[in-house]
C-alpha atoms as one frame of an Amber mdcrd trajectory, in Angstrom:
protein
 -84.254  -4.975-120.268 -84.303  -5.171-116.478 -85.406  -7.912-114.104 -89.059
  -8.147-113.063 -88.826  -7.019-109.438 -90.725  -9.656-107.443 -88.056 -10.786
-104.954 -86.992  -8.843-101.838 -83.218  -9.297-101.971 -80.405  -9.272 -99.450
 -77.470  -7.216-100.735 -75.230 -10.307-101.007 -73.817 -11.995-104.113 -72.827
 -15.632-103.607 -70.077 -16.823-105.970 -68.854 -20.075-104.418 -70.111 -22.908
-102.228 -68.649 -25.988-100.553 -70.443 -28.263 -98.107 -72.433 -26.137 -95.650
 -70.603 -22.913 -96.523 -70.886 -20.256 -99.214 -68.706 -17.238-100.078 -69.721
 -13.871-101.488 -67.973 -11.734-104.100 -66.112  -9.912-101.313 -64.596 -13.156
-100.047 -66.787 -13.308 -96.927 -67.680 -16.808 -95.709 -71.212 -17.705 -94.583
 -72.639 -20.772 -92.854 -75.617 -21.882 -94.935 -78.432 -23.275 -92.795 -81.103
 -22.547 -95.394 -79.815 -24.161 -98.571 -81.831 -21.876-100.831 -85.270 -23.024
 -99.575 -84.227 -26.577 -98.545 -82.739 -27.307-101.969 -79.136 -28.104-100.996
 -79.519 -31.594 -99.567 -76.003 -33.066 -99.846 -73.963 -29.867 -99.558 -72.775
 -27.350-102.103 -70.608 -28.714-104.937 -70.386 -32.211-103.483 -67.587 -33.942
-105.461 -69.665 -36.981-106.430 -72.527 -34.734-107.556 -70.227 -32.572-109.673
 -68.587 -35.640-111.227 -71.931 -37.307-112.063 -73.267 -34.233-113.878 -69.970
 -33.467-115.633 -69.646 -37.034-116.940 -73.221 -36.960-118.236 -72.689 -33.582
-119.878 -69.886 -35.078-121.950 -72.310 -37.781-123.220 -75.710 -36.145-123.813
 -77.372 -33.348-121.847 -80.900 -33.548-123.160 -83.347 -35.375-125.314 -87.104
 -35.411-124.968 -89.384 -38.106-123.601 -89.979 -39.424-127.107 -87.117 -41.909
-126.714 -85.946 -44.381-124.087 -83.863 -42.799-121.331 -82.234 -45.580-119.261
 -81.214 -43.063-116.587 -84.919 -42.597-115.784 -85.291 -46.330-115.138 -82.137
 -46.313-113.000 -83.447 -43.326-111.020 -86.848 -44.945-110.472 -85.221 -48.124
-109.167 -82.834 -46.256-106.875 -85.586 -43.985-105.557 -87.808 -46.993-104.881
 -85.028 -48.660-102.909 -83.974 -45.633-100.849 -87.544 -44.462-100.147 -88.901
 -47.963 -99.469 -91.580 -47.539-102.136 -90.342 -50.198-104.582 -93.767 -50.960
-106.037 -94.617 -47.305-106.789 -94.301 -45.624-110.204 -92.291 -42.480-110.988
 -93.278 -39.530-113.147 -90.545 -36.919-113.524 -91.063 -33.174-113.942 -89.221
 -29.944-113.078 -90.484 -28.199-109.937 -92.476 -28.684-106.762 -95.435 -26.738
-108.093 -95.443 -28.877-111.214 -95.252 -32.025-109.094 -98.299 -30.964-107.038
-100.143 -29.836-110.156 -99.666 -33.271-111.732-100.590 -35.074-108.511-103.881
 -33.198-108.154-104.661 -33.742-111.816-103.828 -37.449-111.622-106.100 -37.875
-108.593-108.952 -36.316-110.532-108.300 -38.617-113.482-108.345 -41.569-111.086
-111.727 -41.006-109.456-113.391 -38.511-111.785-113.952 -35.960-109.019-113.083
 -32.285-108.501-113.060 -31.422-104.802-109.695 -31.073-103.062-109.069 -30.793
 -99.336-106.126 -28.581 -98.387-105.223 -26.980 -95.064-104.766 -23.612 -93.434
-101.201 -22.239 -93.729-100.473 -24.655 -96.580 -98.128 -23.896 -99.451 -98.189
 -26.134-102.534 -96.777 -23.906-105.287 -97.538 -20.992-107.563 -98.969 -22.610
-110.689-102.699 -22.741-111.412-104.121 -25.557-109.278-101.169 -25.734-106.866
-101.632 -22.089-105.905-105.398 -22.522-105.653-104.660 -25.146-102.972-102.265
 -22.741-101.208-103.599 -20.772 -98.238-102.325 -17.362 -99.295-104.881 -15.233
-101.167-102.263 -12.596-102.013-100.586 -14.909-104.542-103.806 -16.319-106.042
-104.690 -14.409-109.210-108.370 -14.198-110.235-107.773 -16.761-112.966-106.558
 -19.239-110.318-109.629 -18.952-108.117-111.749 -22.080-107.895-114.535 -23.462
-105.712-112.970 -26.916-105.898-110.583 -26.418-102.952-111.812 -26.760 -99.374
-109.467 -25.335 -96.729-109.633 -26.992 -93.310-107.838 -26.360 -90.006-104.554
 -28.250 -89.753-104.681 -31.357 -87.528-108.475 -31.062 -86.998-109.967 -34.550
 -87.387-113.569 -33.468 -86.789-113.447 -30.910 -89.617-111.878 -33.504 -91.901
-114.608 -36.053 -91.221-117.300 -33.417 -91.780-115.802 -32.401 -95.142-115.847
 -36.021 -96.312-119.475 -36.437 -95.212-120.609 -33.328 -97.074-118.542 -33.524
-100.297-117.356 -35.939-102.962-113.630 -35.617-102.360-111.109 -36.264-105.106
-107.955 -35.812-103.033-106.428 -34.580 -99.796-103.098 -32.779-100.129-101.004
 -32.188 -97.028 -97.425 -31.304 -96.138 -96.053 -33.680 -93.513 -94.397 -30.597
 -92.050 -95.637 -27.230 -93.260 -92.661 -25.187 -94.423 -93.775 -21.707 -95.465
 -96.600 -22.004 -92.919 -94.117 -21.977 -90.031 -92.779 -25.544 -89.530 -96.035
 -27.053 -88.289 -95.875 -30.834 -87.934 -98.827 -32.935 -89.052 -99.923 -35.153
 -86.170 -99.355 -38.832 -86.843-102.953 -39.588 -85.838-104.150 -36.949 -88.306
-102.221 -38.515 -91.185-103.647 -41.912 -90.255-107.148 -40.395 -90.243-106.568
 -39.011 -93.760-105.485 -42.469 -94.879-108.560 -44.183 -93.444-111.001 -41.607
 -94.879-109.384 -41.740 -98.307-109.666 -45.528 -98.231-113.318 -45.402 -97.203
-114.258 -42.836 -99.869-111.890 -43.819-102.731-110.130 -40.458-102.469-106.422
 -39.943-103.160-103.983 -39.139-100.351-101.321 -36.760-101.720 -98.279 -36.347
 -99.488 -96.651 -33.050-100.424 -93.015 -33.856 -99.688 -91.512 -31.069-101.764
 -89.822 -29.408 -98.786 -90.295 -31.920 -95.962 -89.285 -34.996 -97.968 -86.072
 -36.481 -99.302 -84.693 -37.379 -95.885 -85.052 -33.967 -94.282 -87.128 -35.232
 -91.333 -84.909 -38.249 -90.662 -87.263 -40.476 -92.668 -87.333 -40.373 -96.441
 -90.792 -38.786 -96.474 -91.883 -36.991 -93.313 -95.299 -38.642 -93.683 -93.542
 -41.979 -93.038 -93.438 -41.139 -89.326 -97.178 -41.940 -89.213 -96.668 -45.483
 -90.479 -99.109 -45.158 -93.396 -98.631 -45.016 -97.154 -99.865 -42.110 -99.261
-101.162 -42.691-102.785 -98.929 -40.028-104.327 -95.758 -38.436-102.958 -94.621
 -35.181-104.540 -90.964 -34.189-104.395 -88.544 -31.532-105.657 -86.263 -29.192
-103.615 -83.517 -31.513-102.312 -84.071 -34.053-105.090 -81.496 -32.412-107.366
 -79.299 -30.489-104.876 -79.785 -27.367-107.004 -80.468 -28.896-110.408 -84.151
 -28.405-111.361 -85.762 -31.826-111.021 -88.996 -33.007-109.436 -91.312 -35.966
-109.502 -94.306 -37.806-108.188 -94.197 -41.324-106.784 -97.498 -43.036-107.608
 -99.136 -46.053-105.935 -99.761 -49.160-108.077-103.550 -48.760-107.949-103.312
 -45.650-110.155-102.712 -46.857-113.691-101.107 -44.757-116.462-102.199 -44.265
-120.037-100.399 -42.534-122.866-100.556 -38.712-122.889-102.212 -38.625-119.439
 -99.296 -36.475-118.170 -96.408 -34.919-120.019 -93.396 -32.620-119.878 -90.651
 -31.474-122.215 -87.756 -31.093-119.789 -88.827 -33.449-116.995 -86.538 -36.450
-116.563 -83.854 -35.206-118.928 -80.420 -36.798-118.833 -78.753 -34.142-116.686
 -81.652 -34.024-114.242 -81.499 -37.777-113.766 -77.740 -37.697-113.269 -78.133
 -35.026-110.573 -80.943 -36.911-108.828 -79.028 -40.186-108.903 -75.979 -38.494
-107.407 -78.099 -37.182-104.538 -79.532 -40.617-103.728 -76.118 -42.252-103.990
 -74.602 -39.760-101.547 -77.576 -40.100 -99.204 -77.029 -43.855 -99.074 -73.241
 -43.784 -98.884 -73.061 -41.104 -96.186 -76.161 -42.271 -94.234 -77.682 -38.820
 -94.380 -81.119 -39.771 -93.061 -79.473 -40.918 -89.842 -77.357 -37.749 -89.719
 -80.435 -35.561 -90.220 -82.148 -37.315 -87.343 -79.152 -37.109 -85.012 -77.999
 -33.544 -85.721 -81.595 -32.352 -85.871 -82.309 -33.961 -82.519 -79.210 -32.348
 -81.052 -80.247 -28.913 -82.328 -83.798 -29.229 -81.004 -82.579 -30.333 -77.565
 -80.156 -27.426 -77.346 -82.689 -24.900 -78.645 -85.311 -25.978 -76.119 -82.965
 -24.944 -73.360 -82.474 -21.377 -74.574 -84.306 -18.414 -73.020 -86.647 -16.200
 -75.037 -87.778 -18.812 -77.545 -91.523 -19.341 -77.586 -91.486 -22.755 -79.257
 -89.253 -25.093 -81.249 -91.012 -27.185 -83.916 -90.027 -29.672 -86.553 -88.291
 -32.973 -87.178 -84.774 -33.839 -88.287 -83.168 -30.923 -90.116 -86.422 -29.073
 -90.701 -86.676 -26.869 -87.632 -88.733 -23.800 -86.803 -87.739 -21.422 -83.979
 -90.741 -19.326 -82.965 -89.626 -15.994 -81.492 -91.574 -13.177 -79.819 -91.945
  -9.789 -81.525 -89.107  -8.227 -79.550 -86.716 -10.733 -81.187 -87.848 -10.066
 -84.741 -84.370  -8.808 -85.734 -82.588 -12.049 -84.835 -82.703 -13.543 -88.337
 -81.277 -10.378 -89.888 -78.560 -10.196 -87.228 -77.632 -13.829 -87.778 -77.046
 -13.063 -91.449 -75.294  -9.696 -91.335 -73.499  -9.920 -87.980 -72.745 -13.637
 -87.726 -72.697 -14.556 -91.446 -75.288 -17.338 -91.072 -78.063 -17.888 -93.598
 -81.412 -19.016 -92.166 -84.962 -18.820 -93.480 -88.066 -17.301 -92.023 -91.801
 -17.741 -91.883 -94.117 -14.981 -90.778 -94.342 -13.445 -88.342 -91.142 -14.390
 -86.469 -90.253 -18.009 -87.150 -86.653 -18.781 -88.085 -86.473 -21.800 -90.387
 -83.467 -24.111 -90.391 -83.214 -26.151 -93.606 -79.511 -27.018 -93.915 -77.826
 -29.719 -95.973 -78.487 -33.172 -94.546 -74.748 -33.720 -93.958 -74.534 -30.773
 -91.562 -71.969 -31.491 -88.863 -72.161 -30.932 -85.118 -69.422 -28.285 -85.379
 -71.592 -26.220 -87.726 -74.617 -26.736 -85.485 -72.620 -25.398 -82.548 -71.534
 -22.321 -84.512 -75.196 -21.510 -85.068 -76.159 -22.182 -81.454 -73.444 -19.869
 -80.133 -74.510 -17.086 -82.503 -78.148 -17.492 -81.526 -77.263 -17.427 -77.814
 -75.400 -14.173 -78.384 -78.478 -12.593 -79.967 -80.892 -13.918 -77.341 -78.710
 -12.658 -74.517 -78.962  -9.086 -75.836 -82.628  -8.884 -74.854
């Protein structure tokens, strides 16, 4: 049997990681400013993270949600404290797509409606309803197609108001900062408008925080910058620092009932241990503050460089929009300078490093980028 070939791959095999660095099977060292799609939130193989998972593995690795799992209660309490959402409820699952799928489903249970508002350039996952709410027809199979999703321009209040006037809306799902779409920041006034319209029409405000949450923007959820509360926050990526874990944080007004949602692997013992380790490190090392400070430093330095069309983002979620003639910069950063970054089409370099990235590492990247920009 061979692998199903759906991923374009760089010819690199990573065998070791520590902090913001990884090494390949040839012994070459790389600075990791991508973290495998924003997953590595507290650095590769953080000692506390490794210890937490190892200790749990010696006790019990898995049992299903048919028994009490005290680690889930501990995780819910810690997440409530760190995120500032103490009165919310936690449902645990396995991936960002699954989190968004459950959020959209829960909203429909809540108000009995079908219509969903999503936005141009959005990405919410690859499962049935999550991909239907994703603005990329090339990954929507015929079986996923639905008339229940309304796509609107991002940050367009007039279009949003019109959609609410003309439809019975179940939910609005929005990334606080669009990741795959190119690091586009939702305007604070736009997020407040979503909140007010959802309140007026009994619709559910879903804050997709899968990539832009968990401290990446300098606030726990990037939507927090707008000063309003969503009804459901979805999270994954940095939640487990590489261990598959995800969840939705649910406002008190949405009440549960047995069998409403379910999962076999979600919230298992190892997943909870990983997620608790992440939150503990975030608190102990003040990583939200570090993300804000190092991210601010990077943005200020990047804005002074020639050839860049625009710098977007918040905290350590940064997009560098380059002209066509600089389309090779990302590839050169990787193969010439040994620096992993991400990209969004057509020519946006995405920076999604661990939240404990240091200034020294930021400067290594800036010097490499300057070298590439000066070639043009």
